[in-house]
C-alpha positions as a Markdown table, in Angstrom:
| # | Residue | x | y | z |
|---|---|---|---|---|
| 1 | Met | 112.7 | 166.4 | 100.0 |
| 2 | Leu | 116.2 | 165.2 | 99.1 |
| 3 | Gln | 118.3 | 164.3 | 102.2 |
| 4 | Val | 121.4 | 165.9 | 100.8 |
| 5 | Ser | 123.6 | 168.9 | 101.8 |
| 6 | Arg | 126.6 | 170.7 | 100.6 |
| 7 | Gln | 128.5 | 168.7 | 103.3 |
| 8 | Asp | 127.8 | 165.5 | 101.2 |
| 9 | Val | 129.6 | 166.6 | 98.2 |
| 10 | Val | 132.8 | 164.9 | 97.0 |
| 11 | Ser | 135.0 | 167.0 | 94.9 |
| 12 | Asp | 137.2 | 164.6 | 93.0 |
| 13 | Pro | 137.3 | 163.5 | 90.2 |
| 14 | Phe | 134.2 | 165.9 | 89.8 |
| 15 | Pro | 131.7 | 167.2 | 92.4 |
| 16 | His | 129.1 | 164.6 | 93.2 |
| 17 | Val | 127.1 | 163.2 | 96.0 |
| 18 | Ile | 126.6 | 159.3 | 96.9 |
| 19 | Lys | 124.2 | 159.1 | 99.6 |
| 20 | Gln | 122.3 | 155.9 | 101.0 |
| 21 | Gly | 118.9 | 157.0 | 102.2 |
| 22 | Ile | 118.8 | 160.0 | 99.8 |
| 23 | Leu | 115.0 | 160.1 | 100.1 |
| 24 | Pro | 113.1 | 159.9 | 103.5 |
| 25 | Asp | 112.4 | 156.2 | 104.3 |
| 26 | Ala | 108.7 | 156.5 | 104.6 |
| 27 | Leu | 108.6 | 158.3 | 101.3 |
| 28 | Phe | 110.7 | 155.8 | 99.6 |
| 29 | Ala | 108.8 | 153.0 | 100.9 |
| 30 | Arg | 105.4 | 154.5 | 99.6 |
| 31 | Leu | 107.1 | 154.9 | 96.1 |
| 32 | Arg | 108.6 | 151.4 | 96.1 |
| 33 | Ala | 105.1 | 149.9 | 96.9 |
| 34 | Asp | 103.6 | 151.8 | 93.8 |
| 35 | Phe | 106.7 | 151.2 | 91.5 |
| 36 | Pro | 105.1 | 150.1 | 88.1 |
| 37 | Asp | 105.2 | 146.3 | 87.5 |
| 38 | Glu | 106.5 | 144.8 | 84.3 |
| 39 | Ser | 103.2 | 144.9 | 82.6 |
| 40 | Val | 103.1 | 148.8 | 82.9 |
| 41 | Phe | 106.3 | 148.9 | 81.2 |
| 42 | Ala | 105.3 | 146.7 | 78.5 |
| 43 | Gly | 102.1 | 148.6 | 77.9 |
| 44 | Gln | 104.1 | 151.9 | 77.5 |
| 45 | Lys | 106.5 | 150.1 | 75.2 |
| 46 | Gly | 103.5 | 148.9 | 73.1 |
| 47 | Glu | 102.7 | 152.7 | 72.7 |
| 48 | Ser | 106.1 | 154.3 | 72.2 |
| 49 | Gly | 108.4 | 151.4 | 71.2 |
| 50 | Thr | 111.8 | 152.0 | 71.9 |
| 51 | Ser | 111.9 | 155.6 | 71.1 |
| 52 | Gly | 114.2 | 157.7 | 73.4 |
| 53 | Ser | 114.6 | 154.5 | 75.5 |
| 54 | Arg | 117.6 | 154.8 | 77.9 |
| 55 | Thr | 117.4 | 151.0 | 78.9 |
| 56 | Gly | 117.4 | 150.1 | 75.1 |
| 57 | Ser | 114.6 | 147.6 | 75.7 |
| 58 | Gly | 111.8 | 150.3 | 75.7 |
| 59 | Phe | 111.1 | 149.6 | 79.5 |
| 60 | Asp | 111.0 | 153.4 | 80.3 |
| 61 | Ile | 108.3 | 155.6 | 81.5 |
| 62 | Tyr | 108.7 | 159.3 | 80.9 |
| 63 | Arg | 106.6 | 162.4 | 81.9 |
| 64 | Gly | 104.2 | 163.1 | 79.1 |
| 65 | Asp | 103.6 | 159.2 | 78.8 |
| 66 | Ser | 100.3 | 157.8 | 79.3 |
| 67 | Ser | 101.6 | 155.3 | 81.8 |
| 68 | Phe | 103.2 | 158.3 | 83.8 |
| 69 | Asp | 100.0 | 160.1 | 83.9 |
| 70 | Ala | 98.3 | 157.1 | 85.1 |
| 71 | Leu | 101.0 | 156.5 | 87.9 |
| 72 | Val | 100.6 | 160.0 | 89.2 |
| 73 | Ala | 96.9 | 159.9 | 89.1 |
| 74 | Arg | 96.6 | 156.7 | 91.2 |
| 75 | Ser | 99.5 | 157.1 | 93.7 |
| 76 | Asp | 99.9 | 160.1 | 96.1 |
| 77 | Ala | 103.4 | 159.3 | 96.7 |
| 78 | Trp | 104.5 | 159.6 | 93.0 |
| 79 | Arg | 102.3 | 162.8 | 92.5 |
| 80 | Glu | 104.0 | 164.4 | 95.6 |
| 81 | Phe | 107.5 | 163.5 | 94.3 |
| 82 | Ala | 106.9 | 164.4 | 90.7 |
| 83 | Glu | 105.5 | 167.7 | 91.8 |
| 84 | Tyr | 108.6 | 168.5 | 93.9 |
| 85 | Leu | 111.0 | 167.5 | 91.1 |
| 86 | Asn | 109.1 | 169.5 | 88.3 |
| 87 | Ser | 109.5 | 172.8 | 90.4 |
| 88 | Glu | 111.9 | 175.6 | 91.4 |
| 89 | Lys | 112.3 | 173.8 | 94.7 |
| 90 | Phe | 114.4 | 171.0 | 93.1 |
| 91 | Ala | 116.5 | 173.5 | 91.3 |
| 92 | Asp | 117.0 | 175.4 | 94.5 |
| 93 | Thr | 118.0 | 172.1 | 95.9 |
| 94 | Phe | 120.8 | 171.6 | 93.2 |
| 95 | Arg | 122.0 | 175.2 | 93.7 |
| 96 | Glu | 122.2 | 174.9 | 97.5 |
| 97 | Val | 124.0 | 171.5 | 97.4 |
| 98 | Phe | 126.6 | 172.5 | 94.8 |
| 99 | Ala | 126.8 | 176.1 | 95.8 |
| 100 | Asp | 130.6 | 175.9 | 96.5 |
| 101 | His | 131.3 | 174.6 | 92.9 |
| 102 | Leu | 129.0 | 176.6 | 90.6 |
| 103 | Gly | 131.8 | 178.9 | 89.6 |
| 104 | Ser | 134.3 | 176.4 | 88.7 |
| 105 | Ile | 132.4 | 173.6 | 86.7 |
| 106 | Gly | 132.3 | 175.2 | 83.3 |
| 107 | Leu | 128.6 | 176.6 | 83.2 |
| 108 | Lys | 128.2 | 179.1 | 80.2 |
| 109 | Val | 124.6 | 180.1 | 81.5 |
| 110 | Asp | 123.5 | 182.0 | 84.3 |
| 111 | Ile | 121.8 | 179.2 | 86.6 |
| 112 | Ala | 121.1 | 181.5 | 89.5 |
| 113 | Asn | 118.5 | 183.6 | 87.5 |
| 114 | Ser | 117.2 | 180.9 | 85.3 |
| 115 | His | 113.8 | 179.2 | 86.3 |
| 116 | Val | 112.0 | 176.0 | 85.6 |
| 117 | Asp | 109.0 | 175.9 | 83.4 |
| 118 | Pro | 106.8 | 173.0 | 84.8 |
| 119 | Gly | 104.7 | 172.9 | 81.6 |
| 120 | Tyr | 107.3 | 171.6 | 79.3 |
| 121 | Ala | 107.9 | 167.8 | 78.7 |
| 122 | Glu | 110.9 | 166.9 | 76.7 |
| 123 | Pro | 109.6 | 164.5 | 73.8 |
| 124 | Arg | 111.0 | 161.2 | 73.4 |
| 125 | Ala | 112.1 | 161.8 | 69.7 |
| 126 | Val | 114.9 | 164.3 | 70.9 |
| 127 | Met | 116.5 | 161.9 | 73.2 |
| 128 | Ser | 120.0 | 160.4 | 71.7 |
| 129 | Glu | 122.8 | 158.6 | 73.5 |
| 130 | Thr | 125.5 | 161.0 | 72.2 |
| 131 | Ala | 125.7 | 164.6 | 71.3 |
| 132 | Thr | 124.1 | 165.7 | 68.0 |
| 133 | Phe | 125.8 | 167.9 | 65.5 |
| 134 | Lys | 123.9 | 170.8 | 66.8 |
| 135 | Asp | 125.0 | 169.9 | 70.3 |
| 136 | Arg | 128.6 | 169.9 | 69.3 |
| 137 | Val | 128.6 | 173.1 | 67.4 |
| 138 | Asp | 127.0 | 175.0 | 70.4 |
| 139 | Gly | 129.5 | 173.5 | 72.7 |
| 140 | Val | 132.3 | 174.8 | 70.4 |
| 141 | Ala | 130.5 | 178.2 | 70.3 |
| 142 | Asn | 130.0 | 178.2 | 74.1 |
| 143 | Lys | 133.9 | 177.9 | 74.4 |
| 144 | Leu | 135.0 | 180.2 | 71.8 |
| 145 | Leu | 132.4 | 183.0 | 72.8 |
| 146 | Ala | 132.4 | 182.9 | 76.6 |
| 147 | Pro | 135.1 | 185.5 | 77.0 |
| 148 | Leu | 133.1 | 187.9 | 74.9 |
| 149 | Arg | 129.7 | 187.6 | 76.7 |
| 150 | Ser | 128.3 | 187.3 | 80.0 |
| 151 | Pro | 126.2 | 184.2 | 81.0 |
| 152 | Lys | 122.6 | 184.6 | 80.4 |
| 153 | Pro | 119.7 | 183.1 | 82.2 |
| 154 | Ile | 117.8 | 180.2 | 80.4 |
| 155 | Glu | 114.6 | 178.4 | 80.5 |
| 156 | Leu | 114.8 | 175.2 | 82.5 |
| 157 | Phe | 112.6 | 171.9 | 82.5 |
| 158 | Thr | 113.0 | 168.7 | 84.5 |
| 159 | Arg | 112.9 | 165.1 | 83.8 |
| 160 | Leu | 111.5 | 162.1 | 85.8 |
| 161 | Asp | 112.4 | 158.8 | 84.1 |
| 162 | Ile | 111.4 | 155.6 | 85.5 |
| 163 | His | 113.4 | 152.5 | 84.2 |
| 164 | Lys | 113.3 | 148.8 | 84.5 |
| 165 | Ser | 116.5 | 147.7 | 82.8 |
| 166 | Met | 117.0 | 143.9 | 82.2 |
| 167 | Gly | 119.8 | 141.7 | 80.9 |
| 168 | Gly | 122.4 | 143.2 | 78.6 |
| 169 | Tyr | 121.8 | 146.9 | 79.9 |
| 170 | Ala | 125.2 | 148.5 | 79.9 |
| 171 | Lys | 126.8 | 152.1 | 79.4 |
| 172 | Val | 130.4 | 153.0 | 78.4 |
| 173 | Pro | 131.9 | 155.9 | 80.2 |
| 174 | His | 130.2 | 159.1 | 79.2 |
| 175 | Cys | 128.6 | 162.3 | 80.1 |
| 176 | Asp | 125.0 | 163.0 | 79.9 |
| 177 | Arg | 123.5 | 165.1 | 77.1 |
| 178 | Pro | 125.1 | 168.7 | 77.0 |
| 179 | Asn | 121.7 | 170.3 | 77.8 |
| 180 | Arg | 121.6 | 168.5 | 81.1 |
| 181 | Leu | 122.4 | 170.7 | 84.2 |
| 182 | Cys | 122.4 | 167.8 | 86.7 |
| 183 | Ser | 121.6 | 164.2 | 87.0 |
| 184 | Leu | 120.3 | 162.4 | 89.9 |
| 185 | Ile | 119.9 | 158.6 | 89.9 |
| 186 | Val | 117.9 | 156.8 | 92.7 |
| 187 | Tyr | 118.0 | 152.9 | 92.8 |
| 188 | Phe | 114.9 | 150.8 | 93.8 |
| 189 | Thr | 116.7 | 147.6 | 93.4 |
| 190 | Asp | 119.0 | 145.9 | 96.1 |
| 191 | Ala | 121.3 | 143.9 | 93.8 |
| 192 | Glu | 122.4 | 141.4 | 96.7 |
| 193 | Ala | 118.9 | 140.8 | 97.8 |
| 194 | Val | 117.6 | 139.9 | 94.4 |
| 195 | Gly | 120.8 | 138.3 | 92.8 |
| 196 | Leu | 121.4 | 141.1 | 90.2 |
| 197 | Glu | 124.8 | 140.4 | 88.6 |
| 198 | Gly | 126.4 | 143.4 | 86.9 |
| 199 | Gly | 124.5 | 146.7 | 86.6 |
| 200 | Asp | 127.2 | 148.5 | 88.8 |
| 201 | Leu | 127.7 | 152.2 | 88.4 |
| 202 | Ser | 131.3 | 153.4 | 88.0 |
| 203 | Ile | 132.7 | 156.7 | 88.1 |
| 204 | Phe | 135.7 | 157.6 | 86.0 |
| 205 | Lys | 138.4 | 160.1 | 85.9 |
| 206 | His | 140.3 | 161.3 | 82.9 |
| 207 | Lys | 143.9 | 160.3 | 82.8 |
| 208 | Gln | 144.9 | 163.7 | 81.6 |
| 209 | Ala | 144.3 | 167.0 | 83.6 |
| 210 | Lys | 142.7 | 169.7 | 81.5 |
| 211 | Pro | 140.8 | 172.7 | 82.1 |
| 212 | Val | 137.1 | 171.7 | 82.6 |
| 213 | Glu | 135.9 | 173.3 | 79.4 |
| 214 | Asp | 138.5 | 171.1 | 77.4 |
| 215 | Tyr | 137.4 | 167.8 | 78.4 |
| 216 | Glu | 135.6 | 165.6 | 75.7 |
| 217 | Arg | 132.2 | 164.4 | 76.9 |
| 218 | His | 132.6 | 161.1 | 75.5 |
| 219 | Pro | 136.1 | 159.8 | 76.2 |
| 220 | Arg | 137.7 | 156.7 | 74.9 |
| 221 | Pro | 137.6 | 154.1 | 77.6 |
| 222 | Ala | 141.5 | 153.8 | 77.4 |
| 223 | Asp | 141.6 | 157.5 | 78.4 |
| 224 | Val | 139.9 | 157.1 | 81.8 |
| 225 | Asp | 140.4 | 155.3 | 85.1 |
| 226 | Cys | 137.6 | 153.9 | 87.2 |
| 227 | Val | 137.9 | 155.3 | 90.8 |
| 228 | Ala | 134.7 | 154.1 | 92.3 |
| 229 | Thr | 132.0 | 151.4 | 91.8 |
| 230 | Leu | 128.7 | 151.1 | 93.3 |
| 231 | Ser | 126.3 | 148.2 | 93.4 |
| 232 | Pro | 122.5 | 149.2 | 93.4 |
| 233 | Arg | 121.0 | 149.4 | 96.7 |
| 234 | Ala | 117.6 | 150.5 | 97.5 |
| 235 | Asn | 117.3 | 154.3 | 98.2 |
| 236 | Leu | 120.9 | 154.8 | 97.2 |
| 237 | Gly | 121.3 | 158.0 | 95.2 |
| 238 | Val | 123.9 | 159.7 | 93.0 |
| 239 | Phe | 123.6 | 163.5 | 92.3 |
| 240 | Phe | 126.0 | 165.5 | 90.2 |
| 241 | Pro | 126.3 | 168.4 | 87.8 |
| 242 | Cys | 126.7 | 167.3 | 84.3 |
| 243 | Met | 129.8 | 169.1 | 83.6 |
| 244 | Asn | 132.3 | 168.0 | 80.8 |
| 245 | Asn | 134.2 | 165.4 | 82.9 |
| 246 | Ser | 131.2 | 164.0 | 84.9 |
| 247 | Tyr | 132.2 | 160.6 | 83.6 |
| 248 | His | 130.1 | 157.5 | 84.6 |
| 249 | Gly | 129.1 | 154.2 | 83.2 |
| 250 | Val | 127.3 | 151.0 | 83.9 |
| 251 | Ser | 128.7 | 147.5 | 83.7 |
| 252 | Ala | 126.6 | 145.1 | 81.8 |
| 253 | Val | 123.7 | 143.3 | 83.5 |
| 254 | Thr | 124.3 | 139.5 | 83.0 |
| 255 | Ser | 121.7 | 138.1 | 85.1 |
| 256 | Lys | 118.5 | 136.8 | 83.4 |
| 257 | Gly | 115.0 | 137.8 | 84.5 |
| 258 | Val | 116.3 | 140.0 | 87.2 |
| 259 | Ala | 115.2 | 143.8 | 86.9 |
| 260 | Arg | 117.4 | 146.8 | 87.8 |
| 261 | Asp | 114.8 | 149.4 | 88.7 |
| 262 | Phe | 116.1 | 153.0 | 88.9 |
| 263 | Leu | 115.1 | 156.5 | 88.2 |
| 264 | Tyr | 117.0 | 159.0 | 86.2 |
| 265 | Ile | 116.1 | 162.6 | 87.1 |
| 266 | Asn | 117.6 | 165.7 | 85.9 |
| 267 | Ile | 117.3 | 169.4 | 85.3 |
| 268 | Ser | 118.0 | 170.6 | 81.8 |
| 269 | Gly | 118.0 | 173.7 | 79.6 |
| 270 | Arg | 116.2 | 174.7 | 76.7 |
| 271 | Lys | 119.5 | 175.3 | 75.0 |
| 272 | Ser | 121.6 | 172.5 | 73.3 |
| 273 | Ser | 124.7 | 173.0 | 75.4 |
| 274 | Leu | 125.0 | 174.6 | 78.9 |
| 275 | Trp | 128.7 | 173.9 | 78.9 |
């Protein structure tokens, strides 16, 4: 379903794919036609508040939310897309696209023999912007104990997060949570067409070359350089492993009343740190 291959992967500063038309045009058009309007996001916020909100405003819909259930019940396109993402097929897409890099990105688990549990939905309550104390402890343990043990398979699960970010939304250079295997961002907004100001995605490179396991997942802004900036465009996708130096961020949305609609999709592990 994703229109990506290993030939699309750019290796520097970390393996990633930037692809215009990452979804088939017909599917994207169907998804866009059924994209939830502002009232749906407001209704979900009324139920869940800002718990686990990636936008900070609470305008997020997650698998397990009543608004998500209603969307996939009424929209064939969203149901088909959600079923693909919440399956071993999506995990196989990741494995195939990044096959040439899986041995060098610092994974401490056996992804080849790990499998997706489609019945698990990560609750909002466990979401946090930065690593928890347990995340950090597990990351240190992975690094110290890796030479003494062989990687083991783990239980995987997926997320399909639907977002409508508004004025003030921004992200400093960071890596996603350490239980994330990979992230996929798909934009539904064309910034130029709607007059969106800000909200550009930037990719960063650490100023100091290190072994991949030694990179800090949340660097100081002064320690990284911006190497690429992308303005949101409809059906533009960014796909990457969540390795320790997969640094990215978002410039502040400064326009008023203009939504930045996007999806944040990932495969994750039922383990605090995979790296």
